[in-house]
C-alpha positions in Angstrom: 88.9 137.4 110.1 90.2 140.9 108.2 89.8 140.7 104.4 92.4 143.1 102.6 92.8 142.8 98.7 96.0 141.6 97.7 98.8 143.9 96.1 102.9 144.2 96.3 102.5 146.7 99.4 99.9 144.6 101.3 101.7 141.3 100.3 105.0 142.8 101.9 103.6 144.0 105.3 102.0 140.4 105.5 105.2 138.7 105.0 107.0 141.3 107.7 104.6 140.3 110.1 104.7 136.6 109.6 108.6 136.7 110.2 108.0 138.5 113.5 107.1 134.8 114.5 110.3 133.4 114.0 112.8 131.8 116.9 115.0 133.8 115.5 113.5 137.4 116.5 113.3 136.2 120.0 116.7 136.8 121.2 115.6 137.8 124.5 115.0 134.6 125.6 118.7 133.7 124.5 121.1 134.5 127.1 118.1 132.6 129.6 118.7 129.4 127.4 122.4 129.4 127.2 122.7 129.8 131.0 120.2 126.2 131.0 122.4 124.9 128.9 125.7 125.5 130.1 124.3 124.5 133.5 122.8 121.4 133.0 126.2 120.7 130.7 128.8 121.2 134.1 125.8 119.8 136.9 124.3 117.0 134.9 121.8 115.8 136.9 121.3 117.8 139.4 120.6 120.5 137.0 117.9 118.7 135.4 116.2 117.5 138.7 116.4 121.5 139.9 115.1 122.9 136.3 112.0 119.8 136.7 111.5 121.1 139.7 111.4 124.6 139.2 109.6 125.4 135.5 107.3 121.9 136.0 106.4 121.9 139.9 107.6 117.8 139.8 110.4 116.4 142.2 112.3 113.7 140.7 115.6 111.7 141.1 117.6 109.5 139.3 115.5 106.7 140.3 112.2 108.6 138.5 113.3 110.3 136.0 113.1 107.5 133.6 109.4 105.8 132.6 109.0 102.8 134.3 107.3 99.2 132.5 104.9 99.8 135.2 104.3 103.4 134.2 103.3 102.7 130.9 101.4 99.4 131.7 99.4 102.1 133.6 99.4 104.2 130.3 97.5 101.2 128.5 95.0 100.3 131.3 94.3 104.2 131.0 93.4 104.9 127.2 90.6 104.1 125.4 90.5 100.7 123.5 88.9 103.1 120.2 92.0 106.0 120.6 94.9 103.0 120.7 93.0 101.7 117.7 93.5 104.2 115.6 97.3 105.0 117.1 97.7 101.4 115.9 96.2 102.3 112.2 97.9 105.3 111.7 101.3 103.8 112.5 100.7 101.6 109.9 100.2 104.5 107.4 103.0 106.0 108.6 105.3 103.4 108.7 104.4 102.3 104.5 104.9 106.2 103.8 108.3 106.1 104.9 109.3 102.7 104.1 109.3 104.2 100.4 111.5 107.0 101.4 114.5 104.3 102.3 117.7 104.3 100.5 120.5 101.8 99.6 123.9 101.9 99.3 125.3 101.5 95.9 128.4 101.0 94.1 130.0 101.4 90.8 132.7 99.4 89.0 134.4 101.1 86.0 136.2 99.1 83.5 139.5 100.2 84.5 139.0 98.5 87.9 138.1 101.7 90.4 135.0 101.4 92.5 132.8 104.1 93.8 130.3 104.1 95.6 128.2 105.6 98.7 127.0 103.9 101.8 124.1 104.6 103.6 124.3 103.9 107.4 121.6 105.0 110.2 122.6 107.3 113.1 123.4 105.1 116.1 121.4 107.3 118.9 119.0 109.5 118.2 116.6 111.6 120.9 113.1 112.9 119.9 111.4 115.9 121.9 107.6 115.7 122.6 106.2 118.6 123.8 103.7 118.8 127.4 102.3 122.3 128.3 99.2 123.4 126.7 98.6 119.8 124.6 100.0 116.9 124.9 100.9 115.4 120.9 100.9 111.5 120.9 101.0 112.4 116.9 104.2 113.8 117.5 106.2 111.0 118.7 104.9 108.6 116.0 105.9 111.3 113.1 109.4 111.0 114.9 110.1 108.1 115.6 108.5 106.2 112.9 111.1 107.7 110.4 113.7 106.6 112.8 112.6 102.8 112.9 112.7 102.8 109.5 116.1 104.2 109.1 117.4 101.9 111.3 118.5 104.0 114.2 120.0 101.2 117.1 118.2 103.3 120.0 115.5 105.8 120.2 115.6 107.8 123.6 112.3 110.6 124.2 112.2 113.4 126.2 108.8 114.6 127.2 108.3 117.0 130.5 106.0 115.7 133.1 103.1 117.1 135.2 103.1 118.3 138.9 102.2 114.5 139.9 106.0 113.5 138.0 103.5 111.5 135.5 103.2 111.6 131.7 100.0 111.8 129.2 98.9 108.2 128.8 98.6 109.0 124.8 102.5 110.2 125.0 103.8 106.6 126.8 101.5 104.2 124.9 102.2 105.9 121.7 105.8 105.9 122.8 105.4 102.3 123.2 103.7 101.7 119.9 106.2 103.1 117.7 109.0 101.8 119.4 111.1 104.0 121.6 113.3 102.8 123.8 113.4 104.9 126.8 111.4 108.1 128.0 112.5 110.6 130.7 110.4 112.7 132.3 112.2 116.1 131.6 111.0 119.1 128.8 112.1 122.4 127.9 115.7 123.9 126.9 117.2 121.5 129.9 116.1 118.3 128.2 117.6 119.6 124.5 120.8 120.2 127.2 120.7 116.7 128.5 120.5 115.1 125.5 123.3 117.1 123.7 125.4 116.7 126.4 124.3 113.8 128.5 124.0 113.6 132.1 124.2 110.5 134.8 120.3 109.3 133.8 120.4 110.9 130.2 122.3 109.4 127.2 124.1 111.9 124.8 122.5 111.5 121.1 123.7 112.2 118.1 120.8 114.0 116.7 117.6 115.7 118.4 114.5 115.6 116.7 111.0 117.0 117.6 109.2 120.6 118.0 109.0 122.7 120.9 108.5 126.2 122.8 111.0 129.0 122.4 112.9 127.7 125.0 113.3 124.1 123.2 113.6 125.8 120.0 116.5 128.4 120.5 117.9 125.0 122.9 117.9 123.3 120.0 119.8 126.3 117.8 122.5 126.7 120.6 123.4 122.7 120.6 123.4 122.5 116.6 127.4 121.4 116.2 128.1 119.5 119.2 124.4 117.1 118.0 122.9 117.2 114.9 118.4 118.8 114.9 116.3 118.4 112.4 114.8 122.3 112.2 114.1 124.9 114.1 110.7 125.1 114.2 108.4 128.2 114.4 104.7 128.8 114.8 102.7 126.2 112.9 100.4 128.0 109.9 98.6 127.3 107.4 97.5 128.6 103.8 94.2 128.0 101.6 94.1 128.8 97.9 90.7 128.7 96.9 88.1 129.9 94.1 84.2 130.4 93.9 84.0 126.6 93.6 84.8 126.0 97.6 83.1 125.4 100.5 83.0 128.5 102.4 82.5 126.4 105.8 85.1 123.7 105.0 87.7 126.0 104.7 86.7 127.9 107.8 87.0 124.9 109.4 90.6 124.3 108.0 91.7 127.5 109.0 90.7 127.3 112.3 92.4 123.7 112.7 95.5 125.5 113.3 95.1 128.8 114.4 94.1 126.7 117.8 97.6 125.4 118.0 98.8 128.7 120.1 98.6 132.7 119.7 101.5 132.7 116.9 100.0 130.4 114.3 99.0 131.7 111.6 95.7 131.2 109.1 95.7 132.6 105.7 93.5 132.6 102.9 93.5 133.8 99.4 90.9 133.4 96.7 89.7 134.6 93.7 86.1 135.0 95.2 85.3 138.1 97.2 81.6 136.3 98.0 84.0 133.8 99.7 86.0 135.8 101.4 83.2 136.8 103.5 81.6 133.6 103.6 84.8 132.4 105.0 85.0 135.0 107.3 81.7 134.8 108.8 81.8 130.9 109.3 85.3 131.3 111.2 83.3 134.0 113.7 80.9 131.7 114.1 82.8 128.3 114.9 85.5 130.5 117.4 82.5 130.9 119.6 81.5 126.9 119.6 85.3 125.7 119.8 86.8 124.9 123.2 90.2 127.2 122.4 88.4 130.2 122.1 90.9 132.5 123.8 93.6 131.0 121.7 91.6 131.2 118.2 90.6 134.8 118.3 94.3 136.3 119.5 95.8 134.2 116.7 93.5 135.4 114.2 93.6 138.6 115.3 97.7 138.9 114.8 98.1 136.6 112.1 95.0 135.7 110.4 93.9 136.8 107.0 91.5 136.9 103.8 93.6 138.3 101.1 91.6 138.5 97.3 93.4 138.6 94.3 92.3 138.8 90.7 93.6 135.7 89.5 95.0 132.0 90.6 98.6 132.9 89.4 98.6 135.9 91.6 97.2 133.2 94.2 100.0 131.2 93.3 102.3 133.7 93.3 101.5 134.8 96.7 101.9 131.4 98.5 105.4 130.8 96.7 106.9 134.0 98.5 105.1 133.1 101.9 106.2 129.2 101.9 103.4 128.3 104.0 103.9 125.0 106.5 100.7 123.5 105.2 99.1 124.3 102.0 95.8 123.9 101.0 94.3 123.7 97.3 90.6 124.1 97.0 89.7 124.9 93.7 88.0 123.8 90.7 90.8 122.3 89.3 93.5 121.8 92.5 96.1 119.3 90.5 96.7 122.3 88.2 97.2 124.8 90.5 99.5 122.3 92.2 102.1 122.1 89.8 103.1 125.5 89.7 103.2 125.8 93.3 107.2 125.3 94.4 107.5 125.7 98.4 105.1 124.4 100.6 105.9 121.8 103.7 102.8 119.7 102.9 100.3 120.2 99.8 96.4 118.9 100.3 94.5 118.7 97.2 90.5 118.9 97.5 87.7 119.6 99.3 87.7 116.5 101.9 92.0 116.5 102.0 91.9 118.9 105.2 95.1 119.5 106.8 93.9 117.2 109.8 94.1 114.3 107.7 98.5 115.2 107.8 98.4 115.6 111.1 97.3 112.3 112.2 96.8 109.5 109.6 97.4 109.6 106.0 100.8 108.5 106.6 103.5 111.7 105.4 105.1 113.1 108.1 103.8 116.3 109.8 107.3 117.6 111.1 107.5 120.5 108.0 109.1 123.6 107.8 108.2 126.8 108.9 108.6 130.6 108.7 109.3 130.6 104.6 111.7 128.0 105.5 110.1 125.7 103.0 111.8 127.8 100.5 115.1 125.3 101.4 113.8 122.8 103.7 111.5 119.0 103.3 109.4 117.7 105.7 110.6 115.0 108.3 111.9 111.9 106.6 114.2 108.8 106.9 116.9 110.9 105.2 117.0 112.8 108.5 118.4 109.9 110.2 120.9 108.3 108.1 124.2 109.4 107.2 126.2 108.8 104.2 130.0 107.6 103.3 131.6 108.3 99.9 133.5 105.0 98.7 136.7 105.5 96.9 138.9 102.4 95.5 141.4 102.9 92.9 144.3 100.2 91.7 147.6 101.7 91.0 146.4 100.4 86.9 143.4 102.7 87.5 145.5 105.6 89.1 148.3 105.6 86.8 146.5 107.8 83.7 145.0 110.3 86.1 148.4 111.1 89.1 149.6 113.6 87.2 146.4 115.3 86.5 146.1 115.5 90.6 149.7 116.8 91.0 149.0 119.2 88.9 146.0 120.0 90.3 147.4 120.1 94.2 150.1 122.3 92.6 147.9 124.4 91.7 146.4 125.3 95.1 150.0 125.4 96.8 149.4 122.3 98.4 152.8 120.3 97.7 152.2 117.4 100.0 148.9 116.5 98.5 151.2 115.9 95.2 153.6 113.9 96.8 151.7 111.9 98.0 150.3 111.2 94.7 153.6 111.0 93.6 155.7 108.9 95.8 153.6 106.0 94.1 154.8 106.5 91.3 158.6 106.6 91.9 161.0 105.3 89.1 
């Protein structure tokens, strides 16, 4: 990994390089995605079947597009009992964490008889997109479905691309069944997003689409936003580690590679006050890359977006981390909790040598659907709030309205909205 002394110039160059990974930078795909969406909107199932045959090599019909109970049973027969047990343990942790996020409606009764409040209701139908392709992600099923179930969503449908044999990876099917998905459809890419946004003969229209995917999925979600809600436009995965001389270089190197292996656009950054640690981590990373199964992806990812940044103080490290606003942030210092209090921008924060990033990906309970590409400055992890909507409640009696009605009339007239003013005034005509 390249080792760079951090200053304002190198930080700016780094930030500009990382921004190249944003889905907003890939406008050459926009027209292709738009064409797919419009075709699915017009031709519905016919278009979905055509694109699935073209892109995934799988032949589907109205009778085979939805996963059957027999296919789910077959998946249970294939999956190892050990993996099934881990999935069930993870579900307990994820559900318990997200249950603490649940909010209740509230009402405030005032002495004048007026009632104000907020009513919270779950969304009716949510679509969950689960990637296939380079890797299958049962963990993404759990992280997207369980908060929706905790929120009380009425119906959850899932789409995921099939293999050429028309089958779905058994881990994905089992995770979906265990988490409580109501229906699973064998379709991926922009065509899946379009089908969920507008509905087809086979796939129902949803209120919101959540879940990560490739550049086509990301741009498709961006394009249908407004017709439906979406969680976010996810970019490539990223990890940033703040470490001092007390950190274990082998641990740090392993953690950096845990995200670099996702794809060639993933970023892995270490910011450290120790030049010795910087060199040791670089050497350890090189050794691990030769041993790990996704060597080609790791090498490309580190070549493009792998950095070891050396700083003079932890204050500089914190400042750079807040500017980068990484999806995952590990703090491996003598006092990680003290450093954590100064962090303003990060999707998920992992404290100490034994809180490695995969703990959050799979098992601890907090959601692994996190803001990327610097959007942690204004976005939050996926959670229960993403699957609810709020309605304001207002109730005034005549006695409550009378003392303030002239104020409302004055405000409306000041804006030139006389019908607004009249709506109040007619209630107090002599």
